[in-house]
C-alpha beads as a LAMMPS data file, in Angstrom:
LAMMPS data file: protein, C-alpha beads

152 atoms
151 bonds

1 atom types
1 bond types

-500.0 500.0 xlo xhi
-500.0 500.0 ylo yhi
-500.0 500.0 zlo zhi

Masses

1 110.0

Atoms # bond

1 1 1 302.535 154.145 402.741
2 1 1 304.331 155.987 405.246
3 1 1 306.416 157.640 402.357
4 1 1 303.121 158.745 400.752
5 1 1 301.687 160.406 403.929
6 1 1 304.915 162.477 404.316
7 1 1 304.831 163.549 400.553
8 1 1 300.961 164.420 400.995
9 1 1 301.658 166.276 404.287
10 1 1 304.646 167.935 402.573
11 1 1 302.676 169.104 399.550
12 1 1 299.890 170.222 401.572
13 1 1 302.057 172.429 403.661
14 1 1 303.853 173.862 400.698
15 1 1 300.462 174.584 398.936
16 1 1 299.241 176.286 402.073
17 1 1 302.236 178.443 402.447
18 1 1 302.344 179.346 398.758
19 1 1 298.734 180.225 398.899
20 1 1 298.787 182.389 401.901
21 1 1 301.851 184.334 400.603
22 1 1 300.124 185.231 397.448
23 1 1 296.949 186.499 399.063
24 1 1 296.653 190.282 398.599
25 1 1 297.307 192.091 401.758
26 1 1 295.391 195.345 402.250
27 1 1 297.899 198.366 401.950
28 1 1 297.368 201.283 404.132
29 1 1 298.535 204.683 403.129
30 1 1 301.327 206.133 405.145
31 1 1 300.319 208.431 407.973
32 1 1 300.401 212.217 406.785
33 1 1 303.531 213.844 408.056
34 1 1 302.997 216.261 410.771
35 1 1 303.547 220.058 409.953
36 1 1 306.888 221.074 410.918
37 1 1 306.631 223.292 414.027
38 1 1 307.758 226.914 413.259
39 1 1 309.671 228.962 415.752
40 1 1 308.459 232.276 414.790
41 1 1 310.833 234.036 417.599
42 1 1 313.902 232.583 415.634
43 1 1 312.705 233.121 412.280
44 1 1 311.921 236.777 413.226
45 1 1 315.348 237.041 414.934
46 1 1 316.903 235.847 411.757
47 1 1 315.139 238.102 409.335
48 1 1 315.549 241.139 411.648
49 1 1 319.231 240.653 411.777
50 1 1 319.267 239.865 407.934
51 1 1 317.262 243.280 407.399
52 1 1 319.837 245.194 409.424
53 1 1 322.847 243.796 407.632
54 1 1 321.396 244.261 404.177
55 1 1 320.085 247.759 403.492
56 1 1 317.089 247.866 401.289
57 1 1 315.743 244.383 402.540
58 1 1 312.248 244.659 403.988
59 1 1 310.719 242.692 406.682
60 1 1 308.053 240.102 406.208
61 1 1 305.093 242.559 407.278
62 1 1 302.500 239.554 407.178
63 1 1 304.424 237.560 409.749
64 1 1 305.251 240.772 411.608
65 1 1 301.613 241.640 412.083
66 1 1 300.304 238.210 412.503
67 1 1 302.575 236.583 415.119
68 1 1 303.759 238.411 418.379
69 1 1 306.683 235.923 418.642
70 1 1 307.816 236.717 415.168
71 1 1 307.599 240.532 415.998
72 1 1 309.486 240.176 419.166
73 1 1 312.237 238.110 417.505
74 1 1 312.413 240.519 414.560
75 1 1 312.906 243.656 416.890
76 1 1 315.535 241.673 418.955
77 1 1 317.410 240.648 415.979
78 1 1 317.092 244.032 414.270
79 1 1 318.563 245.950 417.463
80 1 1 321.095 243.474 418.395
81 1 1 322.820 242.809 415.018
82 1 1 325.325 245.150 413.611
83 1 1 325.414 246.211 409.906
84 1 1 327.881 244.455 407.764
85 1 1 329.005 247.687 406.008
86 1 1 330.736 249.960 408.635
87 1 1 330.440 253.678 408.106
88 1 1 333.653 255.346 406.903
89 1 1 335.105 257.177 409.839
90 1 1 335.078 261.009 409.194
91 1 1 338.575 262.323 408.871
92 1 1 340.109 264.264 411.652
93 1 1 340.701 267.968 410.469
94 1 1 343.020 270.116 412.090
95 1 1 341.691 273.374 411.182
96 1 1 344.392 275.582 412.815
97 1 1 347.083 273.920 410.541
98 1 1 344.364 274.285 407.596
99 1 1 344.279 277.889 408.249
100 1 1 347.833 278.542 408.576
101 1 1 348.443 276.813 405.237
102 1 1 345.627 278.789 403.484
103 1 1 346.701 282.060 404.977
104 1 1 350.407 281.424 404.069
105 1 1 349.081 280.453 400.448
106 1 1 347.083 283.765 400.442
107 1 1 350.050 285.833 401.166
108 1 1 352.271 284.063 398.833
109 1 1 349.779 284.215 396.028
110 1 1 348.160 287.637 395.533
111 1 1 344.543 287.590 394.413
112 1 1 343.700 284.257 396.155
113 1 1 341.054 284.574 398.791
114 1 1 340.608 282.802 402.037
115 1 1 337.925 280.114 402.646
116 1 1 335.059 282.402 403.963
117 1 1 333.189 279.427 405.238
118 1 1 335.577 278.053 407.230
119 1 1 336.896 281.357 408.356
120 1 1 333.512 282.293 409.947
121 1 1 332.832 278.790 411.357
122 1 1 335.945 277.467 412.981
123 1 1 337.740 279.994 415.235
124 1 1 340.808 277.730 415.213
125 1 1 340.974 278.173 411.424
126 1 1 340.792 281.765 411.669
127 1 1 343.646 282.015 414.128
128 1 1 345.670 279.637 411.909
129 1 1 345.047 281.726 408.868
130 1 1 346.111 284.966 410.628
131 1 1 349.176 283.444 411.958
132 1 1 349.956 281.918 408.546
133 1 1 349.242 285.124 406.631
134 1 1 351.456 287.137 409.035
135 1 1 354.350 284.870 409.216
136 1 1 354.704 283.884 405.553
137 1 1 356.551 285.763 403.212
138 1 1 355.414 286.430 399.461
139 1 1 357.082 284.357 396.795
140 1 1 356.784 287.061 394.231
141 1 1 359.066 290.043 394.640
142 1 1 357.888 293.244 393.790
143 1 1 358.830 294.326 390.351
144 1 1 361.249 297.109 390.297
145 1 1 360.089 300.343 388.837
146 1 1 360.667 300.595 385.139
147 1 1 363.342 303.008 383.897
148 1 1 362.251 305.814 381.960
149 1 1 362.959 305.364 378.059
150 1 1 365.759 307.372 376.707
151 1 1 364.395 310.327 374.645
152 1 1 365.397 310.225 370.940

Bonds

1 1 1 2
2 1 2 3
3 1 3 4
4 1 4 5
5 1 5 6
6 1 6 7
7 1 7 8
8 1 8 9
9 1 9 10
10 1 10 11
11 1 11 12
12 1 12 13
13 1 13 14
14 1 14 15
15 1 15 16
16 1 16 17
17 1 17 18
18 1 18 19
19 1 19 20
20 1 20 21
21 1 21 22
22 1 22 23
23 1 23 24
24 1 24 25
25 1 25 26
26 1 26 27
27 1 27 28
28 1 28 29
29 1 29 30
30 1 30 31
31 1 31 32
32 1 32 33
33 1 33 34
34 1 34 35
35 1 35 36
36 1 36 37
37 1 37 38
38 1 38 39
39 1 39 40
40 1 40 41
41 1 41 42
42 1 42 43
43 1 43 44
44 1 44 45
45 1 45 46
46 1 46 47
47 1 47 48
48 1 48 49
49 1 49 50
50 1 50 51
51 1 51 52
52 1 52 53
53 1 53 54
54 1 54 55
55 1 55 56
56 1 56 57
57 1 57 58
58 1 58 59
59 1 59 60
60 1 60 61
61 1 61 62
62 1 62 63
63 1 63 64
64 1 64 65
65 1 65 66
66 1 66 67
67 1 67 68
68 1 68 69
69 1 69 70
70 1 70 71
71 1 71 72
72 1 72 73
73 1 73 74
74 1 74 75
75 1 75 76
76 1 76 77
77 1 77 78
78 1 78 79
79 1 79 80
80 1 80 81
81 1 81 82
82 1 82 83
83 1 83 84
84 1 84 85
85 1 85 86
86 1 86 87
87 1 87 88
88 1 88 89
89 1 89 90
90 1 90 91
91 1 91 92
92 1 92 93
93 1 93 94
94 1 94 95
95 1 95 96
96 1 96 97
97 1 97 98
98 1 98 99
99 1 99 100
100 1 100 101
101 1 101 102
102 1 102 103
103 1 103 104
104 1 104 105
105 1 105 106
106 1 106 107
107 1 107 108
108 1 108 109
109 1 109 110
110 1 110 111
111 1 111 112
112 1 112 113
113 1 113 114
114 1 114 115
115 1 115 116
116 1 116 117
117 1 117 118
118 1 118 119
119 1 119 120
120 1 120 121
121 1 121 122
122 1 122 123
123 1 123 124
124 1 124 125
125 1 125 126
126 1 126 127
127 1 127 128
128 1 128 129
129 1 129 130
130 1 130 131
131 1 131 132
132 1 132 133
133 1 133 134
134 1 134 135
135 1 135 136
136 1 136 137
137 1 137 138
138 1 138 139
139 1 139 140
140 1 140 141
141 1 141 142
142 1 142 143
143 1 143 144
144 1 144 145
145 1 145 146
146 1 146 147
147 1 147 148
148 1 148 149
149 1 149 150
150 1 150 151
151 1 151 152
């Protein structure tokens, strides 16, 4: 009889555990995800820097007008970043030497005129032009006078 009591107890325990495991458990939906915190200052800084480095890109006018921190970040980013495209340096022109070369060229090639705009605008060009014109010798030798034709 003792065995039967152990079998009955074991069966009862097995059935009770089995039935509790199959019972439906109420499922709760997962909690909603919190909205990500947006740091408008950093976003504005990044956008302002991007705008400065990429000509033609416009700022986000909606965020710029709506959020004070975005506007401050955008202005700071725009003013602190440097453009990616570097402007080409202007060539250094030595107007005296240019004037000298042009004056000499004018002397050697009759009919060629000086660059009037540079001549009037830059005194160094004018001084170089006169120096070049006076110190260079013409390349073309004057033609000798033709001999008179013999009379027949």
